[in-house]
C-alpha positions, 0 to 999 in steps of 0.5 A: 500500500502506498505510504501517505504523507499527511500535513494537517494545515488546520484543525478546529471544531468546524473543519479540518484541512489536510494536505495529503501526498501519495507517491503513487504505485502501480496501475493495478488496484490497491488493496481495499481501503475504508473511509473513516469519515465523510469528507471532500477530496480536492486533487491538485497535483497528479492523477489517480483512479478511485474504484467504488464497486463497478464505478471508476472515477478519475481524480484530477484537479477538475474534480472533487471526490466525495468519500462516505464514512464506512465506504470501501474503495480501491485506488489505482495509479495509471501514471507515475509521479504520485499525486497530492490532494487537499482534504476537507473534513467538515462538521457533519451538521454544517456539511448537511447545510452546505450539500443540496438534499438531492446530493445526499442519501436519505437516512440518519447517516450522512452519505453522498449519492455520487462519488465525484463532481466537477468543480469550476475554476473559482473552486480550483483557485480557492483550493490553491489559495486556501492551501498556500495561506494555511501552509505559509501560516498567513491565515488565522483559524477564522479565515481558514475556516471561512475559506474552507466552508466557501470552498465546500459550498462552491464545490457542492452547490448546484450553481457550479457543480456538475454531476455526470448525466449520461449512460455508464458506458459514456461515462467510462469513455470519458474517464478513459479520455481524461486518463489520456489527457493526464498522461501527457498534459503538455502534448498538443493533442488533436481530436483524431488522436484522442479518439483513436486512443479511446477507440471511438469517432471524433464526433462521438467523443465530442458529444459524449465528453460535453454531455458527461463533463458539461464543457468541451474537451479542449476547455477541459484540457486547458483547465487541467493545465491551468490547475497545474499552473496554480500548483507550480507558479510560486516556484517558477520565475520564468513564466514563459518557460512554465507556459511552454512546459504546460503545453501553451503556445506562448506566454500570452496564450497562458496569461490570457487563459489564466486571467479568463479562468481565475480573474487575475494574471499568472504574475499577480497570482504568483506575487500574491503567493510570494507575499504570503510567504514573506508575511509568514511568521518565523517558525 
């Protein structure tokens, strides 16, 4: 079983925020694991697959995974490099307030009906801001709690969350497609190349992907690249080089896409994170 590294960024009676890193493993399924409590998982680096019975969900930075207490699952790692996720453990009463009733099973126990939802760019940037603020020690408990609850509300809320609404066969096709994209994030794929990889026609793939994910395939790929940029910006002075590493055609293309998604330029986001580091108290 992979050795997890867990850093507790915040723990209060309202919410706990954990930064979890896994070195990865093989493409085969892990031994069964059981969730100790209901919680939300926001992958922000790398990719893995969570197997819940016959349902397999690709965990990447465009998703929030919903874990139920007592639920048994398995994990596989189709790509090397490991993965990292921000984990939110929210007080059960508050989580009931935040989650739309249609997302929860009936009964006394708090249980989600789905194992994942797609999140929007605003939720992606909240993941990055919350993680950086807590890791650098620039956010006090009250601010951390507030940001965490905003993130949970944003991820679960019907205004921004998108649940797959297609047949299981189409959903499996889309999950395979996401693994193809994640396997080489910088590659400038053509639609025909991706369709060949998953064994369907380009037209069918385009229709299925939009139906399942709610966004076009090309936009999904851009969002994965931008989410990776959120994780790496603070450690890269040469933003043009980073843009090319992530598969953008130029720095201007990267900057325009970043600002459109997150409402600020890459340089502004980087300065904000570096400002948090400079403002962090000495340890």
